[in-house]
C-alpha positions in Angstrom: 12.1 -4.8 -11.7 12.6 -3.5 -7.9 9.1 -2.6 -6.5 8.3 -0.1 -3.6 8.6 -1.7 -0.4 9.7 -1.5 3.1 11.6 -5.1 2.1 15.5 -4.4 1.5 16.9 -5.2 -1.9 18.3 -8.7 -0.7 14.9 -9.9 0.2 13.3 -9.4 -3.1 16.9 -10.8 -4.8 16.6 -13.7 -2.5 12.8 -14.2 -3.6 14.1 -14.3 -7.1 16.5 -16.8 -6.4 14.2 -18.9 -4.7 11.9 -18.9 -7.8 15.0 -20.1 -9.8 18.6 -19.8 -9.5 18.8 -18.8 -13.0 18.3 -15.1 -12.6 16.8 -14.3 -16.1 14.2 -17.2 -15.6 13.5 -15.9 -12.0 12.8 -12.6 -13.7 10.2 -14.2 -16.0 8.7 -16.2 -13.3 8.4 -13.1 -11.0 6.6 -11.3 -13.8 4.2 -14.3 -14.7 3.7 -14.7 -11.0 2.9 -11.1 -10.2 0.4 -11.1 -13.0 -1.3 -14.4 -12.0 -1.5 -12.7 -8.4 -3.3 -9.8 -9.5 -5.9 -11.7 -11.6 -6.6 -13.9 -8.5 -6.9 -10.8 -6.3 -9.3 -9.2 -9.1 -11.5 -12.4 -9.4 -11.9 -12.4 -5.6 -13.2 -8.7 -5.8 -10.4 -7.1 -3.9 -10.3 -3.3 -4.6 -6.4 -3.1 -4.7 -5.2 -6.2 -6.7 -1.7 -4.5 -7.3 -1.3 -3.5 -3.9 -2.6 -6.8 -2.3 0.0 -8.4 -4.7 2.7 -6.3 -3.3 2.0 -7.3 0.1 2.1 -10.9 -0.9 5.5 -10.5 -2.3 6.5 -8.3 0.8 5.2 -11.1 3.2 6.9 -13.8 1.2 10.3 -11.8 1.1 10.2 -11.4 4.8 10.3 -15.2 5.2 12.6 -16.3 2.3 15.6 -16.7 4.1 14.1 -19.6 6.1 11.7 -20.8 3.4 14.7 -21.6 1.2 15.9 -24.2 3.7 12.8 -25.5 4.8 9.8 -25.2 2.1 9.8 -28.1 -0.1 8.1 -28.3 -3.6 6.8 -25.2 -6.0 7.4 -21.6 -4.5 4.4 -20.7 -6.3 2.4 -22.8 -4.0 3.5 -20.7 -1.0 2.5 -17.6 -2.7 -0.7 -19.0 -3.3 -1.4 -19.8 0.3 -0.4 -16.3 1.3 -2.4 -14.7 -1.4 -5.4 -17.2 0.2 -4.7 -15.6 3.7 -4.8 -11.8 2.3 -7.9 -12.5 0.5 -9.5 -14.0 3.8 -8.3 -11.0 5.9 -9.5 -8.5 3.0 -13.0 -10.0 3.2 -13.2 -9.9 6.9 -12.1 -6.1 6.6 -15.0 -5.5 4.1 -17.6 -7.3 6.3 -16.7 -4.9 9.2 -17.6 -1.9 7.3 -20.8 -0.2 7.7 -22.6 1.4 4.6 -23.1 5.0 5.2 -26.8 4.5 4.7 -26.9 2.4 7.8 -25.0 5.1 9.9 -27.1 7.8 12.0 -25.0 10.8 11.6 -25.2 13.3 14.5 -26.9 16.7 14.1 -24.1 19.3 12.5 -21.8 20.4 15.2 -21.6 23.9 15.9 -19.1 26.2 13.6 -16.7 26.5 16.4 -16.4 23.0 17.0 -15.9 22.4 13.4 -12.9 25.0 13.1 -11.3 23.3 16.3 -11.7 20.0 14.7 -10.3 21.3 11.2 -7.6 22.7 13.3 -6.6 19.8 15.1 -6.7 17.8 11.9 -4.2 20.0 10.3 -2.0 19.8 13.5 -2.3 15.9 13.1 -1.5 16.0 9.5 1.6 17.8 10.1 2.7 15.8 13.0 2.2 12.6 10.9 4.2 14.3 7.9 6.9 15.0 10.1 7.3 11.2 11.2 7.7 10.1 7.5 11.1 9.6 5.6 11.9 12.6 3.8 11.6 10.9 0.5 8.2 9.8 1.3 7.1 13.1 2.6 8.5 14.8 -0.5 6.8 12.3 -2.8 3.4 12.5 -1.4 3.5 16.3 -1.0 4.5 16.8 -4.7 1.9 14.1 -5.5 -1.1 16.2 -4.3 0.6 19.6 -5.3 -1.3 20.3 -8.6 -4.9 20.3 -9.5 -6.6 19.3 -12.9 -4.5 19.0 -16.1 -1.6 20.2 -14.3 -1.9 17.5 -11.7 -1.6 15.0 -14.5 1.4 16.4 -16.4 3.1 16.8 -12.7 2.6 13.2 -12.1 3.9 12.1 -15.4 6.9 14.1 -14.7 7.4 12.5 -11.2 7.1 9.2 -12.7 9.7 10.0 -15.3 12.0 11.6 -12.8 11.7 8.7 -10.5 12.3 6.1 -13.6 9.0 4.2 -12.5 5.5 3.4 -14.2 2.5 5.9 -13.6 0.9 2.8 -12.0 4.1 2.2 -9.6 3.9 5.8 -8.7 0.2 5.6 -7.8 0.8 2.5 -5.5 3.6 4.3 -3.8 1.4 7.5 -3.2 -1.4 5.1 -2.1 0.7 3.3 0.6 2.2 6.6 1.9 -1.3 8.0 1.9 -2.7 5.1 3.9 0.0 5.2 6.3 -0.6 9.1 6.8 -4.5 8.3 7.3 -3.7 5.7 10.1 -1.2 8.0 11.8 -3.9 10.9 11.8 -6.8 8.8 13.0 -4.4 7.6 15.8 -3.7 11.3 16.6 -7.2 12.3 16.6 -8.2 9.6 18.8 -5.4 10.4 21.3 -6.7 13.9 21.6 -10.3 12.5 22.0 -11.7 14.2 19.0 -14.1 12.1 16.6 -12.6 11.2 13.2 
């Protein structure tokens, strides 16, 4: 039942204890609540309902120690408040995106500039990969190591070895990739190169 998260296991355990002192009952409540939150995000047209549900649990787990002493009422209501805020944040981000049709693209840069830009991207990727924890670096490299049917088989084997579902593996890879992409963008910006 533990999820891929930067939240320590104690935070997850404390969240379960907040849902119910009975561990088995808390586990059932967690599963039901998770399913409900995924539906809420999906109904609100969020692109990654599962990932956003993970984020909601992470945010609650970061505060749960204080919440257990101060929050009165059904803990689910607090989760719904966190979800409402995440949906607002998501829609605010979506509004800031400009459709590609509305962007005036510059003329193709000379081939030499393209090569320099590609080299810089590779350097940034390598630097960002080196900043990852070794287990995350190994996971993301293995996740993208194969092509076509071999990729599907390889990912199934990875999930089996890690003892997780394919969906959990996909979410883990998505989170690591998002971290890498943000790092690469920062690296390119600091080098003064357009993304």
